N, C-alpha and C positions, 0 to 999 in steps of 0.2 A: 528218851521219849520216842515212841513209835512214829512212823510217818503219818498214820491215821490220826493220832492224837495231835501231832504238830499241825496237820492240815486243819483239824477242827479248831485248834487254838487260833490259827491265822484267820480262818473264816469268821470266828467270833470277834476277834479284836482288830484285825487289819492294821497292826502297828509295825514299826520297823523291827522291834524286838521279836514279835511273833513271826515275821518274815525271815529273820535270821535263824530262829529256831527251826522253821520249816526247811530252810536251806541246809542247815546242819544235819537234820534228820535224813534228808534225801542223800546227802553226801555219805553219811554213815551207812545207810542202807545199801547204796551202790558199792561202797568199799567192801562190805561184808559179802555181797553177792560176787564181786570180783574175786575174792579170796576162795570162793567155792568153784568158780567156773573158768578161771583163767590161770595161765602160767604166772609164776611169781614176778618175772620181769615185765609183764604187761599190766599188772593189776592197778597200779597207781594211775597210769595214763588212761586206761580204759574207764576206771571209776570216775575220773575227772570229766572225760568225754560224756559219760552216761549222765552225770549230774547236770551238765550243761544242756544235754538233750532234753532231759525231763524239765528243766527250768524253762527252756524255750517253748515247750509245749504245754506248760502249766495252764494257760488260758483255755485249752481245749478239754480239760477235765470236766466231766459232767457228773456231779454228785448223785443225780437221780439214776444214773446207770450202774452204780455200785460204789464200793469202798475205794478209798484212795490207794491203799497199799497194792492191790492187784493191778491197778492202772500203772503205778510206778514200776512194779515188777516187769510188766510187759514192755514199758519204755526202756528200762535199763537193759533188759535182755536184747531188745532190738538194737540198742546202741553198742552192746558188746559184739553182736553179730556183725554190725557195720565195721567196728574196729578190727575184728579178725579178718574180714574181707580185705580191708585196706592194708593190713599187715602182709597178707598173702600176696596181694598185688604188688606191693613194694618189694617183697623178696623175689618174686618172679622177674620184675623189671630190673633188678640189680644185676642179673646175669646177661642182659642184652648188650650187644656190641654193635657199633656201626660197621657195616660191611660195604666196601666200595662197590659201586655198580660196574658191571663189565661194559666195555666200550660198545658191544653189540646191543645191549639193552638201552644205553644212552642214545644210540643212533635211532633205535626203535621209537623212543619217546619223541 
């Protein structure tokens, strides 16, 4: 089921089953996008992060502004971007080492 159809179903029924269908559709959509945009080792984690990101922002979706799928796409891609930024920051930080301060600098402080 597409994310648009799942959202329409949830909007019409507002049941636990329709909510589960919507969550599954968002997860599937994020996983497919991850397979197109990310390295294999990052796909699962990034798709989970993106699904949770969409889920947390679900209340901000305004149906009068457009279809659900493009809104989800924008949220998923934003989550992927954040995920990549965090990965790069983590890799940069892994090479840092503590360097002892020289006595002259300590006296200056």
